[in-house]
N, C-alpha and C positions, 0 to 999 in steps of 0.2 A: 503493499500499499503505499510506503514511503517513497519508493522509487517511482510510482505512478504519480504521486503528488509532485515529486522533484522534476519530472519531465512534463508537467502540465497535462498529463493524460495521454501524451503521444507514444509512450513506451519506446522511445528512441533516444539515442545519444548517451548511453550510460557506460561506465567504465568499471571493470571487475579486476580483481587481482588473482582469482582462481578460476579454473575451468568448472568447478562445481557451482560457483556462483553463476557463471555464464549459462550452464545448463538450467539452473534453477530459473533464471530470468527468462531464457528462451521458452521454457515450458509455461511461463506466465504471460507469453505473448509479446515479449520484447524481441525486436528483430533488427536493431542497430546497437551492437555491443562491441566494446574495445576490451580485449584482453591485454592488460597492462603489464605484460612481462614478455620479454623476447622468446619466441617459440623455441622450446627445447625439442630436439629431435624425438625424444621418447613421447612427447605430446602432440606430434604432428598429426597423427590419425584423428585424435579428438578434435583438434583445431579444424582440420579438413572437414569432419562431419558437421560441425557447427557452421563453417563457412558455406557449405552446401545447403544447410537447412535454413539459414537466416538470409534476409535481405542484404544485411551488411554485417559481417563479422570481421573485425579489424584486429590486427596483431601488431606487436612491436618488433622492430629490426634493429640490431645494434652491431652487426658484423657482416663481413663479406661471406663468411661461411653461412650465416643464416639466410642471406640472400640466395646463395647457391642451393640451399636446402629447399627453399620455396620454388625456385626455378625448376629444380629437378623433380618436384612433386606438384605439377599443375593441378588445379581444380578442374573437375569435369563439367560439362554442360555450359561452356562459355563463361563460367564464373572465373573471377581472378582473385588473388590474394590482395587484400587492402592493407597496407602497411603504413605505419608511422615510424620515423626514424627516432629512436630513443637516445636522447642525449643525457649524459651524465654531467650535471652542472654542480657536483659537489656532494651528492647523496652517497656515491660509491657502491651502490646496490647492483645496478644494471646500467647499460648504456655505454655509448662511446663519448669521450670527452669532446666538446665542440671545438676544441683547439687542437685536437689530433688531426694531422693531415689526412688520415684515412677516413675521417668523418666525411669531409666534402667529397672525396672519391666515392664513398658508399652512397651518399645522396644522389650524386650524378649517375652512377651505375644503376640505381634503383629507378630513378626518374626516366631515364632514356634507354634502359637495357631491353626490357621485354614488357612494356605496359599492358600488353594483352594477357600476360600471365601474372605479373606483380605490378601493382600501381601504387606509387607513393602518394599518400593522402596529406602528410604534413610531418611536422616534428613534434616530439613530445618530451616534456621534462617534468619530473616529480621532485618537489622540494621536501623529500623525506629527511633531509638534513636539518629540517626545523624542529624535528621531535625532541631533540635535546635542548632547545632554547628555553631560557628561563623568563623571558619577557617579550612584549609586543615588539619593541624596537629591534631585537635581534631577529625576530621572524621577519620583520619588514626588510631588514638589510639582506637576508638571504633571498627573499622575493625579488628585491631590486637587482641583485647580482645574477640571479637565474634569468630574469627578464632581459638584462643587458646581454648575457651570454647567448641566449636564444636568438635575440634580434641581430646580433652581430653575425651569427652563424647563417641565419636565413639571408641576411644582406649579402654575404659572401657567396 
């Protein structure tokens, strides 16, 4: 009920951190879900099933190996993998640093490589490094730094 309220009843545009959550929301009629973790090889079949079932099932990408995994496992029926490039702006959990030269190369390879198989939707950053903050100014500083890093990357 909370997710339906949060989406204004559209049941679209939600982010989940586990595939169990994705399956739960898909069963509840949500058809636009972002799985906010780079697809591990051992979860590819589950992600593929969700991508085939939903109108839009989106995943994160943070490496050339991840891109290759998706390209080597195309979705059937004219569907394509919808991916967000996961940037690590200080959280250290997942993603590629926006200052890493490989990040721009990965973005370009994803955007122009095989858009009929893998389509770059955008870039994604999670400010999980705010969890240890003790006050609002510290949280705001991380948010500003992350925003600046993402905008600089997108501009490049």
